[in-house]
C-alpha positions as a printed Julia matrix, in Angstrom:
183×3 Matrix{Float64}:
  -7.83  -18.64  -44.45
  -7.21  -15.72  -46.82
 -10.54  -15.94  -48.62
 -11.57  -12.46  -47.57
  -8.51  -10.98  -49.29
  -8.84  -12.55  -52.76
 -11.35  -12.85  -55.53
 -12.37  -16.43  -56.35
 -10.44  -18.28  -59.06
  -7.47  -15.9   -59.41
  -4.26  -17.4   -58.05
  -2.22  -14.23  -58.69
  -4.49  -12.21  -56.41
  -4.15  -14.89  -53.76
  -0.34  -14.7   -53.9
  -0.3   -10.91  -53.74
  -2.74  -10.89  -50.84
  -0.62  -13.48  -49.04
   2.49  -11.35  -49.57
   0.7    -8.21  -48.38
  -0.46  -10.02  -45.26
   3.06  -11.33  -44.61
   4.46   -7.81  -44.92
   1.76   -6.48  -42.59
   2.48   -9.2   -40.0
   6.21   -8.51  -40.36
   5.65   -4.82  -39.71
   3.59   -5.62  -36.62
   6.37   -7.87  -35.34
   9.0    -5.19  -36.0
   6.88   -2.6   -34.21
   6.45   -4.96  -31.27
  10.2    -5.63  -31.2
  11.03   -1.92  -31.3
   8.64   -1.23  -28.42
  10.24   -4.03  -26.41
  13.71   -2.67  -27.21
  12.68    0.89  -26.3
  11.3    -0.31  -22.95
  14.56   -2.14  -22.22
  16.78    0.85  -23.07
  18.53    2.57  -20.2
  16.85    5.84  -19.31
  19.71    8.23  -18.69
  17.68   11.45  -18.8
  16.71   11.58  -15.15
  16.14   14.33  -12.62
  19.45   15.95  -11.72
  21.21   15.46  -15.07
  23.1    18.6   -16.12
  22.32   19.69  -19.7
  23.38   22.46  -22.08
  20.51   24.18  -23.87
  21.0    24.29  -27.64
  18.24   26.52  -28.96
  16.11   29.48  -28.03
  16.58   32.34  -25.62
  18.78   30.35  -23.25
  20.99   28.68  -25.89
  24.43   27.99  -24.44
  23.22   28.13  -20.84
  23.53   25.25  -18.41
  20.53   23.75  -16.7
  19.56   20.54  -14.98
  16.54   18.33  -15.43
  13.81   18.61  -12.81
  11.28   16.26  -14.42
  11.19   14.18  -17.63
   8.25   12.95  -19.67
   9.42   10.8   -22.59
   5.92   10.1   -23.9
   4.39   13.56  -24.1
   0.91   14.34  -22.79
  -2.25   16.25  -23.68
  -0.61   19.66  -23.23
   2.72   18.84  -24.93
   2.51   16.36  -27.77
   6.26   15.71  -27.78
   8.73   14.23  -25.29
   9.79   16.99  -22.94
  11.69   17.86  -19.79
  11.23   20.59  -17.21
  14.64   22.18  -16.7
  15.97   24.75  -14.27
  19.09   26.71  -15.09
  21.17   29.82  -14.7
  20.47   32.99  -16.67
  23.42   34.62  -14.98
  25.86   32.61  -12.91
  27.97   33.57   -9.92
  31.0    35.81  -10.34
  34.48   35.31   -8.95
  34.81   35.7    -5.18
  38.01   36.4    -3.24
  38.67   35.91    0.46
  39.58   39.59    0.78
  36.05   40.66   -0.22
  33.55   41.77    2.4
  30.55   39.61    3.31
  28.18   42.04    1.6
  30.2    41.97   -1.63
  30.38   38.16   -1.57
  26.61   38.04   -1.12
  26.08   40.36   -4.08
  28.54   38.56   -6.38
  27.11   35.11   -5.66
  23.51   36.14   -6.37
  22.28   34.31   -9.47
  19.39   34.71  -11.87
  17.57   31.47  -12.61
  14.96   30.24  -15.08
  12.69   27.27  -15.56
  11.53   26.04  -18.92
   9.73   23.14  -20.58
  11.98   21.9   -23.4
  11.7    19.33  -26.14
  14.26   16.57  -25.49
  15.93   17.39  -28.82
  16.68   20.97  -27.79
  19.3    20.26  -25.15
  22.48   18.22  -24.89
  22.98   16.06  -21.81
  26.39   16.08  -20.14
  28.0    13.42  -18.0
  27.42   15.43  -14.83
  24.68   15.11  -12.22
  23.6    17.41   -9.41
  21.45   16.75   -6.38
  19.17   19.73   -5.75
  15.87   19.28   -3.95
  13.43   21.39   -5.97
  10.02   19.81   -5.46
   8.35   23.25   -5.8
   9.05   23.44   -9.52
   7.41   20.14  -10.47
   3.91   21.49   -9.85
   1.96   21.92  -13.06
   0.15   25.23  -13.32
   1.59   27.89  -11.06
   0.34   31.44  -10.78
   2.88   34.11  -11.76
   3.36   35.23   -8.12
   3.94   31.65   -6.95
   6.37   31.05   -9.79
   8.32   34.2    -8.92
   8.56   33.13   -5.27
   9.64   29.61   -6.28
  12.4    31.04   -8.5
  13.61   33.23   -5.61
  13.83   30.11   -3.42
  15.72   28.29   -6.16
  18.13   31.21   -6.49
  18.78   31.13   -2.72
  19.3    27.35   -2.88
  21.81   27.76   -5.73
  23.64   30.48   -3.81
  23.79   28.32   -0.68
  25.07   25.29   -2.62
  27.63   27.42   -4.47
  29.03   28.85   -1.23
  29.15   25.42    0.48
  30.41   23.21   -2.37
  33.08   21.66   -0.16
  30.43   20.21    2.18
  29.05   17.88   -0.53
  30.03   14.3     0.34
  29.5    12.45   -2.94
  32.35   13.05   -5.38
  30.05   12.58   -8.35
  27.69   15.34   -7.24
  30.62   17.54   -6.2
  32.02   17.43   -9.75
  28.55   18.07  -11.18
  27.99   21.13   -9.0
  31.43   22.52   -9.85
  30.69   22.07  -13.57
  27.18   23.52  -13.27
  28.38   26.8   -11.75
  31.43   27.16  -14.03
  30.9    29.46  -17.02
  30.68   27.63  -20.32
  33.4    28.88  -22.66
  32.73   28.62  -26.37
């Protein structure tokens, strides 16, 4: 069976070849087991998960996941997520303020970014924003700018109508998302 691995007449070579083959088969089995285990693991990084960005220009800013790719692809050779977050969040609003002032103070600046999964920290919060525009691959700069304006308007609308959200889980997530991170 192992004739192709050993030279004829040398028992020591046969034993070493047998051991090497056993180690190789063991490694294959371990690799197969790890793949099975990885496939069975719960995928908690899903669209809508609120994250805190740890590195880069937007370090310390909150964002949420729009799309996840845990395998990588031809363009990005690492596991990544498309996130959308707040460059500048809403400011405090009082009931005594005029409508125009409320509008100005609740205007937010947003960003989208493709991040390595190691460069953000997931939180326990989830949000439910419908942002199908941002999942498109290659957008022209004008289209991207328009999409970000729509996202900003969506954020402003959700921020002003937080009490209308029915699910408690999403309500807590939205409240956390718009609250300034203190550190």
